[in-house]
C-alpha positions as CSV (number, residue, x, y, z in Angstrom):
1,X,187.4,214.5,36.8
2,X,189.1,217.9,36.4
3,X,186.2,219.2,34.4
4,X,183.7,218.2,37.1
5,X,185.8,219.9,39.8
6,X,185.9,223.1,37.7
7,X,182.1,223.0,37.1
8,X,181.5,222.5,40.9
9,X,183.5,225.6,41.7
10,X,181.3,227.7,39.4
11,X,178.0,226.2,40.7
12,X,178.9,227.2,44.3
13,X,176.5,230.0,45.3
14,X,179.0,231.3,47.9
15,X,182.4,232.7,47.4
16,X,184.4,231.0,44.6
17,X,187.5,229.2,45.9
18,X,190.3,230.5,43.6
19,X,192.6,227.7,44.8
20,X,190.1,225.1,43.7
21,X,189.8,226.7,40.3
22,X,193.6,226.8,39.9
23,X,193.9,223.2,41.0
24,X,191.2,222.1,38.6
25,X,192.7,224.0,35.7
26,X,196.1,222.5,36.4
27,X,194.6,219.0,36.6
28,X,192.7,219.5,33.4
29,X,195.9,220.9,31.6
30,X,197.9,217.9,33.0
31,X,195.3,215.4,31.6
32,X,195.3,217.2,28.2
33,X,199.1,217.2,28.1
34,X,199.2,213.5,28.9
35,X,196.7,212.7,26.2
36,X,198.6,215.0,23.7
37,X,202.0,213.3,24.6
38,X,200.4,209.9,24.2
39,X,199.0,210.8,20.8
40,X,202.3,212.4,19.7
41,X,204.3,209.3,20.9
42,X,201.9,207.0,19.0
43,X,202.0,209.2,16.0
44,X,205.8,209.3,16.0
45,X,206.0,205.5,16.4
46,X,203.6,205.1,13.5
47,X,205.8,207.4,11.3
48,X,209.0,205.8,12.5
49,X,207.7,202.4,11.4
50,X,207.0,203.8,8.0
51,X,210.4,205.3,7.6
52,X,212.5,202.7,9.2
53,X,210.5,199.5,9.2
54,X,209.0,199.8,5.8
55,X,211.2,202.0,3.7
56,X,214.8,201.3,4.9
57,X,214.4,198.1,6.8
58,X,215.7,195.3,4.5
59,X,214.9,191.6,4.9
60,X,218.1,189.5,5.0
61,X,217.9,186.5,2.7
62,X,221.5,185.3,2.9
63,X,225.0,186.6,3.6
64,X,225.2,190.1,1.8
65,X,221.8,189.5,0.1
66,X,218.8,191.6,1.1
67,X,215.2,192.3,-0.1
68,X,213.6,195.8,0.0
69,X,209.9,196.7,-0.4
70,X,208.3,200.0,-1.4
71,X,206.3,202.6,0.6
72,X,205.7,205.5,-1.7
73,X,205.6,205.3,-5.6
74,X,205.7,208.6,-7.6
75,X,203.0,209.4,-10.2
76,X,205.4,208.2,-12.9
77,X,204.7,204.7,-11.6
78,X,208.5,204.0,-11.5
79,X,210.3,203.4,-8.3
80,X,211.6,206.6,-6.5
81,X,215.3,206.8,-7.1
82,X,216.0,208.0,-3.6
83,X,214.4,204.9,-2.2
84,X,216.8,202.6,-4.2
85,X,219.8,204.7,-3.3
86,X,218.9,204.7,0.4
87,X,218.2,201.0,0.5
88,X,221.4,200.3,-1.4
89,X,223.3,202.2,1.3
90,X,221.5,200.3,4.0
91,X,222.6,197.0,2.5
92,X,226.2,198.3,2.2
93,X,226.3,199.6,5.8
94,X,225.2,196.2,7.1
95,X,228.5,194.7,6.0
96,X,230.8,197.1,7.8
97,X,231.7,197.6,11.5
98,X,230.1,200.1,13.7
99,X,233.3,202.1,13.8
100,X,233.0,203.0,10.2
101,X,230.9,205.9,8.8
102,X,229.6,206.4,5.3
103,X,231.4,209.3,3.6
104,X,230.5,208.9,-0.1
105,X,228.4,206.9,-2.6
106,X,228.2,206.9,-6.4
107,X,225.3,205.3,-8.2
108,X,224.2,204.6,-11.8
109,X,220.5,204.1,-12.5
110,X,220.6,201.6,-15.4
111,X,216.9,200.5,-15.6
112,X,213.6,201.8,-14.4
113,X,212.4,200.2,-11.2
114,X,209.2,198.1,-11.2
115,X,206.9,199.1,-8.2
116,X,205.0,195.8,-8.4
117,X,207.9,193.6,-7.3
118,X,210.5,193.9,-4.4
119,X,214.2,194.8,-5.1
120,X,217.1,192.5,-4.2
121,X,220.3,194.0,-3.0
122,X,223.5,192.1,-3.5
123,X,226.6,193.3,-1.7
124,X,230.2,192.7,-2.8
125,X,232.8,193.4,-0.1
126,X,235.2,195.1,-2.5
127,X,237.9,196.2,-0.1
128,X,238.5,196.4,3.7
129,X,241.3,198.8,4.5
130,X,242.7,200.3,7.7
131,X,241.0,203.7,7.1
132,X,238.6,203.2,4.2
133,X,236.3,200.3,3.3
134,X,234.5,200.0,0.0
135,X,231.3,198.1,-0.9
136,X,229.6,197.5,-4.3
137,X,225.9,197.0,-4.3
138,X,223.7,195.8,-7.1
139,X,220.0,196.4,-7.0
140,X,218.2,193.7,-9.0
141,X,214.7,193.2,-10.4
142,X,213.6,190.5,-12.8
143,X,217.1,189.1,-12.8
144,X,218.7,192.4,-14.1
145,X,220.4,195.3,-12.3
146,X,218.4,198.5,-12.0
147,X,221.1,200.3,-10.0
148,X,224.8,199.9,-9.4
149,X,226.2,201.6,-6.3
150,X,229.7,202.1,-4.9
151,X,229.8,203.2,-1.2
152,X,232.8,204.1,0.8
153,X,233.1,204.1,4.6
154,X,235.8,205.7,6.8
155,X,237.0,205.7,10.4
156,X,236.8,209.1,12.1
157,X,240.0,210.9,11.6
158,X,240.5,214.5,13.0
159,X,242.3,217.0,10.8
160,X,243.4,220.7,11.2
161,X,242.2,221.2,7.6
162,X,238.6,222.4,7.9
163,X,236.6,224.9,5.7
164,X,233.3,225.2,4.0
165,X,231.1,227.6,2.0
166,X,228.8,229.8,4.1
167,X,225.2,228.7,4.5
168,X,222.6,230.7,2.6
169,X,220.6,233.2,4.6
170,X,216.9,232.2,4.5
171,X,213.9,232.4,6.8
172,X,213.7,229.7,9.5
173,X,211.4,226.7,8.9
174,X,209.0,228.0,11.7
175,X,208.2,231.0,9.5
176,X,207.3,228.9,6.4
177,X,204.4,226.6,5.3
178,X,204.7,223.0,4.5
179,X,203.9,221.7,1.0
180,X,200.5,220.3,2.3
181,X,199.6,223.7,3.8
182,X,200.5,225.4,0.6
183,X,198.3,223.0,-1.4
184,X,195.4,223.7,0.9
185,X,196.0,227.4,0.3
186,X,196.0,227.0,-3.4
187,X,192.8,224.8,-3.3
188,X,191.0,227.6,-1.5
189,X,191.4,229.9,-4.5
190,X,188.0,230.4,-6.3
191,X,189.6,230.8,-9.7
192,X,191.7,227.7,-9.6
193,X,191.3,225.5,-12.7
194,X,189.6,222.2,-12.2
195,X,192.5,220.3,-13.7
196,X,194.9,222.0,-11.3
197,X,192.6,221.1,-8.4
198,X,192.7,217.4,-9.4
199,X,196.5,217.5,-9.6
200,X,196.9,219.1,-6.2
201,X,194.5,216.7,-4.6
202,X,196.5,213.8,-6.0
203,X,199.6,215.4,-4.4
204,X,197.8,215.5,-1.1
205,X,196.9,211.8,-1.3
206,X,200.6,210.8,-1.7
207,X,202.1,209.5,1.6
208,X,205.5,210.9,1.1
209,X,207.6,210.2,4.2
210,X,209.4,213.6,3.9
211,X,208.3,217.0,5.3
212,X,209.1,219.9,3.0
213,X,208.9,223.7,3.5
214,X,209.8,225.7,0.4
215,X,211.7,228.9,1.0
216,X,210.1,230.5,-2.0
217,X,206.8,228.7,-2.9
218,X,206.4,230.5,-6.2
219,X,209.9,229.5,-7.2
220,X,209.4,225.9,-6.0
221,X,206.2,225.5,-8.1
222,X,207.6,227.2,-11.2
223,X,205.1,230.1,-11.3
224,X,207.5,232.2,-13.4
225,X,211.0,232.1,-15.0
226,X,213.7,231.8,-12.3
227,X,217.3,231.0,-11.9
228,X,218.0,227.3,-11.8
229,X,218.2,227.3,-8.0
230,X,215.7,226.3,-5.3
231,X,215.9,226.1,-1.5
232,X,213.7,224.2,0.9
233,X,213.8,223.0,4.4
234,X,213.3,219.2,4.7
235,X,213.3,216.5,7.3
236,X,212.1,212.9,7.7
237,X,208.6,212.6,9.1
238,X,208.5,211.3,12.6
239,X,211.1,210.7,15.3
240,X,214.4,208.8,14.5
241,X,216.6,210.1,17.4
242,X,220.3,210.3,17.9
243,X,222.8,207.5,17.7
244,X,222.9,205.6,14.5
245,X,224.7,207.9,12.0
246,X,224.6,205.3,9.3
247,X,220.8,205.3,9.5
248,X,220.7,209.1,9.2
249,X,222.9,208.9,6.1
250,X,220.6,206.4,4.6
251,X,217.6,208.6,5.2
252,X,219.5,211.6,3.8
253,X,220.3,209.6,0.7
254,X,216.5,208.9,0.4
255,X,215.7,212.6,0.8
256,X,218.5,213.8,-1.5
257,X,216.7,212.7,-4.7
258,X,213.5,214.6,-3.9
259,X,212.8,217.6,-6.3
260,X,216.5,217.6,-7.3
261,X,216.2,217.1,-11.1
262,X,213.2,219.5,-11.3
263,X,215.6,222.4,-10.6
264,X,216.8,222.2,-14.2
265,X,213.3,223.3,-15.4
266,X,213.1,226.5,-13.3
267,X,214.2,228.9,-16.0
268,X,211.7,227.4,-18.5
269,X,208.1,227.8,-17.3
270,X,206.9,227.5,-20.9
271,X,208.0,223.9,-20.9
272,X,207.1,220.8,-18.8
273,X,208.8,217.5,-18.7
274,X,207.2,214.7,-20.7
275,X,209.9,212.3,-19.6
276,X,212.4,212.7,-16.7
277,X,214.7,210.1,-15.2
278,X,217.9,210.2,-13.1
279,X,221.0,208.8,-14.8
280,X,223.4,208.9,-11.9
281,X,223.6,210.2,-8.3
282,X,226.6,210.9,-6.1
283,X,226.6,212.0,-2.4
284,X,229.3,213.0,0.1
285,X,228.7,213.1,3.9
286,X,230.7,215.8,5.7
287,X,229.5,216.1,9.3
288,X,227.1,214.4,11.7
289,X,223.5,215.4,11.5
290,X,220.0,214.2,12.3
291,X,217.7,213.5,9.3
292,X,214.6,214.0,11.5
293,X,215.6,217.6,12.2
294,X,215.2,220.5,9.7
295,X,218.0,220.8,7.2
296,X,218.2,223.4,4.4
297,X,218.5,221.7,1.0
298,X,220.1,224.0,-1.6
299,X,219.8,222.8,-5.2
300,X,221.2,224.5,-8.3
301,X,221.8,223.5,-11.9
302,X,225.0,224.8,-13.4
303,X,224.3,223.2,-16.9
304,X,221.7,221.7,-19.2
305,X,221.9,220.6,-22.8
306,X,221.5,217.5,-25.1
307,X,218.3,216.6,-23.2
308,X,220.3,216.2,-20.0
309,X,220.6,218.4,-16.9
310,X,223.2,218.5,-14.1
311,X,222.1,219.4,-10.6
312,X,224.2,219.9,-7.4
313,X,222.8,219.9,-3.9
314,X,224.0,220.9,-0.5
315,X,222.3,220.0,2.8
316,X,222.9,222.4,5.7
317,X,222.3,221.9,9.4
318,X,220.4,224.7,11.2
319,X,223.6,225.8,12.9
320,X,225.3,226.5,9.5
321,X,227.4,223.3,9.2
322,X,227.5,221.7,5.8
323,X,226.1,218.2,6.4
324,X,226.2,216.6,2.9
325,X,226.6,217.4,-0.8
326,X,225.3,215.6,-3.8
327,X,225.3,215.7,-7.6
328,X,223.0,214.2,-10.1
329,X,222.6,214.1,-13.9
330,X,219.3,213.2,-15.5
331,X,217.6,213.0,-18.8
332,X,214.8,215.6,-19.5
333,X,212.6,215.6,-22.5
334,X,210.2,218.5,-22.6
335,X,207.1,219.7,-24.4
336,X,205.5,223.2,-24.5
337,X,203.0,224.2,-21.9
338,X,199.7,224.9,-23.5
339,X,198.2,226.9,-20.6
340,X,199.9,229.1,-17.9
341,X,199.7,227.8,-14.3
342,X,196.5,228.7,-12.5
343,X,198.0,228.5,-9.0
């Protein structure tokens, strides 16, 4: 309708009515905004269902017994560790009151997860105290545990003791490219090796429910020897909203395992991992945050040896508050790289 009105204004052989043009333009813009908002709303709802309904929404089978399914499976064809940690925290959180907030979790990965079958989560109500409550969760497949998790919850308790490290100074996420945009950029290079093209196209096909913006792309993709430290902005895809802090902690636990162990390899571009697996994973939640808003993830490896590597991570809110910390040790067996990267 607005387009017809605008066309009519231009077809008039007499003086053009500027008011009509302005009205038509406003009407057209309003229609486009409504369509855009409708599409964005639908898009966010679709992504929300992936993150919350599919990834972290557990089916209750009995008291303290839940079943989780899988959305994204890495190229290793083993279950993503962050998914198991996040789902275990969801199961634990379902057994505590709304006045309690997750403040820490400690997990051991004891077996590789099978992506072909669901995971059962069995919760043990270890302790209910006045300030702290502890839950033990066992993730089970084929009758055997694949992860053992201890999660602790606390009532909010104000304290005059408050300090933290300063947040690293980095460009804001608006000035950086997403992983998908970077991949398209690399694919446009005429001298890119065919094998590299295939690998990048496989990465594009992955439906990872996390949006990532590396601070230093060359560092992120190991294009040269670097210190064992990487930084990237990350957030859950889609809209989650305010309110349920337990849910945001569960999403952050999911995100925390992404690209963490790979930090160990940054000083060694002449090697690539032939086998890598997380051994354990710990996380501490310090302040409120939203996992669907950009947070800076700082990862660094203080030590590697004996085919193992230790990595520590910090998640920062945009306002400089330290939201969460994590630590992980993993096994890394490597082999020499036969050709340098063509990216």
